[in-house]
VMD Tcl script that draws the C-alpha trace (Angstrom):
set ca {
  {0.00 0.00 0.00}
  {2.78 2.40 0.96}
  {4.69 1.55 -2.21}
  {1.62 2.20 -4.38}
  {1.01 5.56 -2.69}
  {4.64 6.53 -3.30}
  {4.37 5.51 -6.97}
  {1.11 7.45 -7.44}
  {2.70 10.55 -5.89}
  {5.91 10.13 -7.91}
  {3.96 9.68 -11.16}
  {1.82 12.73 -10.51}
  {4.88 14.76 -9.50}
  {6.76 13.81 -12.67}
  {3.71 14.66 -14.75}
  {3.49 18.05 -12.99}
  {6.97 18.87 -14.27}
  {6.04 17.73 -17.78}
  {3.09 20.00 -18.55}
  {-0.44 20.83 -17.38}
  {-2.15 18.29 -19.64}
  {0.10 15.44 -18.53}
  {-0.44 16.48 -14.90}
  {-4.21 16.47 -15.34}
  {-4.15 13.04 -17.02}
  {-1.98 11.63 -14.21}
  {-4.41 12.95 -11.59}
  {-7.46 11.61 -13.47}
  {-5.99 8.12 -13.91}
  {-4.77 8.00 -10.33}
  {-8.18 9.06 -9.01}
  {-9.97 6.52 -11.21}
  {-7.75 3.73 -9.90}
  {-8.09 4.77 -6.25}
  {-11.87 5.27 -6.44}
  {-12.37 1.93 -8.17}
  {-10.17 0.11 -5.66}
  {-11.79 1.81 -2.67}
  {-15.45 1.82 -3.63}
  {-16.36 -0.17 -6.73}
  {-14.46 -3.47 -6.61}
  {-17.66 -5.48 -6.41}
  {-18.79 -4.10 -9.76}
  {-16.07 -5.38 -12.06}
  {-17.57 -3.78 -15.16}
  {-16.53 -0.40 -13.69}
  {-13.04 -1.85 -13.36}
  {-13.16 -2.83 -17.02}
  {-13.84 0.78 -17.92}
  {-11.11 2.03 -15.58}
  {-8.50 -0.36 -17.03}
  {-9.51 0.43 -20.62}
  {-9.57 4.18 -19.95}
  {-6.18 4.01 -18.25}
  {-4.74 2.24 -21.27}
  {-6.31 4.76 -23.66}
  {-5.13 7.69 -21.59}
  {-1.51 6.54 -21.86}
  {-1.79 7.37 -25.55}
  {-3.30 10.76 -24.73}
  {-0.53 11.27 -22.16}
  {2.03 10.77 -24.92}
  {0.10 13.23 -27.05}
  {0.16 15.73 -24.19}
  {3.94 15.58 -24.26}
  {4.09 15.88 -28.07}
  {1.23 18.39 -28.30}
  {-0.50 16.38 -31.07}
  {-3.96 15.32 -29.95}
  {-5.94 14.51 -33.10}
  {-4.28 11.25 -34.15}
  {-3.76 10.23 -30.53}
  {-7.43 10.69 -29.70}
  {-8.45 8.37 -32.52}
  {-6.01 5.68 -31.43}
  {-6.95 6.18 -27.77}
  {-10.62 5.52 -28.54}
  {-9.64 2.46 -30.57}
  {-7.42 1.18 -27.72}
  {-10.22 1.83 -25.22}
  {-12.65 -0.26 -27.25}
  {-10.20 -3.13 -27.85}
  {-9.41 -3.20 -24.13}
  {-13.08 -3.29 -23.17}
  {-13.56 -6.37 -25.37}
  {-10.52 -8.03 -23.80}
  {-11.71 -7.16 -20.29}
  {-15.12 -8.71 -20.97}
  {-13.35 -11.82 -22.22}
  {-11.29 -11.89 -19.02}
  {-14.51 -11.62 -17.01}
  {-15.82 -14.74 -18.71}
  {-12.54 -16.50 -18.03}
  {-12.81 -15.53 -14.33}
  {-16.57 -16.11 -14.05}
  {-16.49 -18.89 -11.47}
  {-13.79 -17.19 -9.41}
  {-15.78 -13.92 -9.34}
  {-19.15 -15.51 -8.60}
  {-20.43 -14.39 -5.21}
  {-17.79 -11.68 -4.76}
  {-18.06 -9.42 -7.81}
  {-20.66 -8.46 -10.35}
  {-19.54 -8.72 -13.97}
  {-21.25 -8.14 -17.29}
  {-21.31 -11.90 -18.08}
  {-23.27 -12.39 -14.84}
  {-25.90 -9.95 -16.05}
  {-26.24 -10.83 -19.76}
  {-26.40 -14.09 -21.65}
  {-23.37 -15.48 -23.46}
  {-25.06 -14.78 -26.82}
  {-25.44 -11.10 -25.94}
  {-21.91 -10.87 -24.60}
  {-20.62 -12.51 -27.80}
  {-22.44 -9.94 -29.95}
  {-21.19 -7.08 -27.80}
  {-17.57 -8.26 -27.97}
  {-17.81 -8.67 -31.75}
  {-19.30 -5.18 -32.21}
  {-16.68 -3.65 -29.93}
  {-13.88 -5.24 -31.99}
  {-15.50 -3.94 -35.19}
  {-15.81 -0.48 -33.64}
  {-12.15 -0.51 -32.51}
  {-10.96 -1.35 -36.03}
  {-13.37 1.13 -37.62}
  {-12.27 3.95 -35.34}
  {-8.59 3.20 -36.05}
  {-9.44 3.12 -39.77}
  {-10.70 6.70 -39.58}
  {-7.09 7.78 -39.07}
  {-6.39 6.54 -42.60}
  {-9.68 7.57 -44.21}
  {-9.38 11.01 -42.63}
  {-5.88 11.47 -44.00}
  {-4.18 11.55 -40.60}
  {-2.16 8.45 -41.48}
  {-1.55 7.96 -45.19}
  {0.75 4.97 -45.23}
  {-0.12 1.70 -46.93}
  {1.85 0.05 -44.15}
  {-0.74 1.38 -41.69}
  {-3.49 -0.32 -43.69}
  {-1.51 -3.57 -43.69}
  {-1.18 -3.52 -39.89}
  {-4.80 -2.45 -39.46}
  {-5.93 -5.39 -41.58}
  {-3.61 -7.73 -39.66}
  {-5.02 -6.46 -36.36}
  {-8.57 -6.94 -37.68}
  {-7.77 -10.54 -38.60}
  {-6.27 -11.22 -35.17}
  {-9.30 -9.66 -33.45}
  {-11.63 -11.77 -35.58}
  {-9.72 -14.93 -34.65}
  {-9.86 -13.81 -30.99}
  {-13.63 -13.47 -31.34}
  {-13.85 -16.94 -32.93}
  {-11.98 -18.36 -29.92}
  {-14.39 -16.41 -27.75}
  {-17.40 -18.04 -29.41}
  {-15.75 -21.43 -28.89}
  {-15.53 -20.47 -25.18}
  {-11.74 -20.65 -25.24}
  {-11.45 -17.43 -23.26}
  {-7.76 -17.77 -22.40}
  {-6.82 -18.05 -26.09}
  {-9.24 -15.27 -27.00}
  {-7.77 -12.90 -24.44}
  {-4.21 -13.74 -25.52}
  {-5.06 -13.16 -29.19}
  {-6.75 -9.89 -28.25}
  {-3.51 -8.72 -26.65}
  {-1.62 -9.70 -29.82}
  {-4.17 -7.77 -31.86}
  {-3.56 -4.68 -29.74}
  {0.20 -5.05 -30.19}
  {-0.23 -5.28 -33.98}
  {-2.65 -2.33 -33.94}
}
mol new
graphics top color blue
foreach p $ca { graphics top sphere $p radius 0.5 }
foreach p [lrange $ca 0 end-1] q [lrange $ca 1 end] { graphics top cylinder $p $q radius 0.2 }
display resetview
């Protein structure tokens, strides 16, 4: 606990000396993590949002340092969506362990609905990332190659999801995010 407090303070302090935007992002992420840990642990779907937002905000944090927000915002939204899908998959993988102690989306909705939601979130993540190319922010053919590769990996992750191989699905989802 003491170590985590020191790391939160150190991170916020370093961000303070970077610039105002980085400082604000560090405070927001730190507060989200502390509030979730202190008050919302039983509702894991809030944790999914916190983890996905924290991941997305690392991209925005980098943009705050560079001062270029447009492209970063697009990729941050895409990363947020891809992480939400992976977090939902993780919830299914941990379903029995969480039962009775936490409330997760798979405890509320049927597997069929969760499967549709995960698929649509993956499609949305790829579509949002694709707007960087269609909007002229990224003009490289190499970007399209990696976007297509990421889409294929996400689709295979979703196929593993529908086969209820959640460990493989989650792992493939992480690979998809690395490619993206």
